[in-house]
N, C-alpha and C positions, 0 to 999 in steps of 0.2 A: 496321429490324426488330429488332435486338438490344435497343434501348431499350424496346420495347413489352413485353417479358417482365417486367422489373422494375416497370414502370409498372402493368401489369395486376395484378401481385402487390400492389403498394402500394394500389391502389384497392379490392382485395377482402379485405385482411387484417383489416379491421374495427377499425382504430385509426389514429391519426395517424402518418405516416411522413415522414421527411426524406430526400430523395434527394440523394446526393452525386454528383459527376461520374462518369459511367460510364467505367471505364478498361479498354479492351480487352475481356476477357471477365469482368471483375470488376464487380459491381454493389453498391457500398457503400450500404447503407440503414440508417437509424437508426429503430428502432421505439420509439415513445413510449408511455407509459402512457395508457390510455383515460381519458376524463373521469371523475374521481372514483376511479380505480383507484390503488392504492398499489403502488410498485415491489416491495415485499416479496411481494405476491401475484402480480404479473405474472411474476416470475422463477421461480415454482414451475411454470409451464406454458409460457410463451411461447417459450423456446428450442426446444421440441418442436413445438408447434402451428404456429409460423411456418415452421419447416423442413419440416414435412409439407406445408404449403400451397405452399411454394416448389417442392419436388420434385414434388408431385402436380399442379401446374398444367400440367406437361408433357403430361399425358393429357387436359387440357381443351382447349377451343377458344379461339382468340384472338378479338379483337373483330370480325374479318372471317369468323368461323365456320370457320376452318381449324385443325385440331388442331396444337398446338404441336409435338408429336412429328414431324409431317410437315415443319414449317418448320425445326426444329432438326437433323433427321437424328440422327446419333449423339452430338451435343453434349449434355453433361450437366454439372452443377455440383457443387462441394463447398460446403457451407454452414458457415461459421465464425461462431459466435454467442458474444458475450461481454458481460457486464454487470458482474460483480464484486460485492463487498459491502464492508462497513465494514472487515473484517480486512485486505483488500488495499489499502485506501485509495481504492477506485474507487466502489463503491456506485451504479453507473449514471451517474456524472457525466462529462460530456464538455465540451470547449471547442469551440464551433461559431462560426465567423466567416465573414463574406462579405468577400472581398478584391477591391477594384476595381482593375483594371489597364487603363489606357487606356479603351476602350469596353466591356470585358468584366468581369463579376463572377464570381469563383470562390468556391464554398462549400467550406470546409475544416473538418475535424473532427480533434480530437486528444484523446488520453486513453488510459487503461488499456484500456478496452473496444475502441477502434479497433485498437490495436496487437495485443491478444490475439486478436481475431477474425481479423486478417490472419495472425498466427502460426499459428493453429489451422488455417486452410484450406491453409497451405503446409507443414504438418508432414509428416515422412516417414511413409510407410505409409498415407496417405489416398487413397481411391479416389473416382471419380465417384459421386454420389448419397449420399455420406457426410455426416453432420452431426458437427461437431467442436466441443466446448465445453471451456473450462478447468475444472480440478478444482473451483474455487470455485463455478462455476455449476452443475456437476453436483450438488454437495452441497445446493444450494438447490432442486433439482427435487423434485416430489412423488415418492414412492417408486415408483409405477406408471410414471412417466416415466424413472426411473433404470434400470429393468430391462434395456432394450435396449442400453445402453451398455457398452462394454468399455474397459479401459485402453489408451491408445495409446502414451503415454510418461509420464514423470514429471509432465508439465504438463497433458495433455489426455485427455479421454474421447471415444470415437468410436462412432457407431452408423450402420448402413446404413439407407437410407430405408424399405425394406419392414418392418423391425423397428420403426422409429419409428411408421410408419403403423398397424401392428397395435396397438401400445400406445395410440395415440391413439383408435382405434376402440373398443378395450376400455374405456377411460376414459369415452368418450362414452356407450357403452351402459350402463355402471354408473350414470352420472349420470341418464340417462333413467329407468331402473328405480327409482332411489332418489328421484327428484323427479317425482312424478306431477303432471300439470297440474291445477290447482285454479282453479275459477272462483268468485270470491267472490260472495255474494248481495248485489247492490246494489239497494236499493229507493229509488226516487225518485218524488216526486209530479210527475205530468205535468199541467200545467194544462189545463183544458177549452178548447175552441175559443172564440175571441172574434171579434167582427165585424171586418171589414176596417177598418183605421185605428186599431185599438186601443181602441175604445169599449166 
């Protein structure tokens, strides 16, 4: 059952995801840029939208139509998200390898983002349903997504889920109002009927 939560998240987050071995109550996932998306754009929103989706999934149903909150009881997560940028030498780059031992293959990831994400979720003062990001990643967020965050320590910023979800809803509402749906006028010639057989 615990593996189904991250797998359902991965299948619904709307982008490629690499799953690493699930370790106890820790679900390490690597979110990749979507087809044609640049990392510079993804890092402006993805730490917030992915965290909101992870925490919000708790109120949704699993694939067997049972609410996750019922399955999980009081269990909740902290989300640590890290990407980095050129100034810290990371810029979203990770080393990912598959190591084969006997008959088993283990996927392992290493790099600034992996270590900082782990440090973030384990930082002092973090509570269940918090999202914690390094200062570098905070600086890369859109201004609207920075507002719910507070300083945690000299390395990280933290926000509770409900504040992040509110900022995400506000941003989506603004986008809907600013981007009306436009249907282009497409005119195409539709050929007349022809007899069976193409004559």
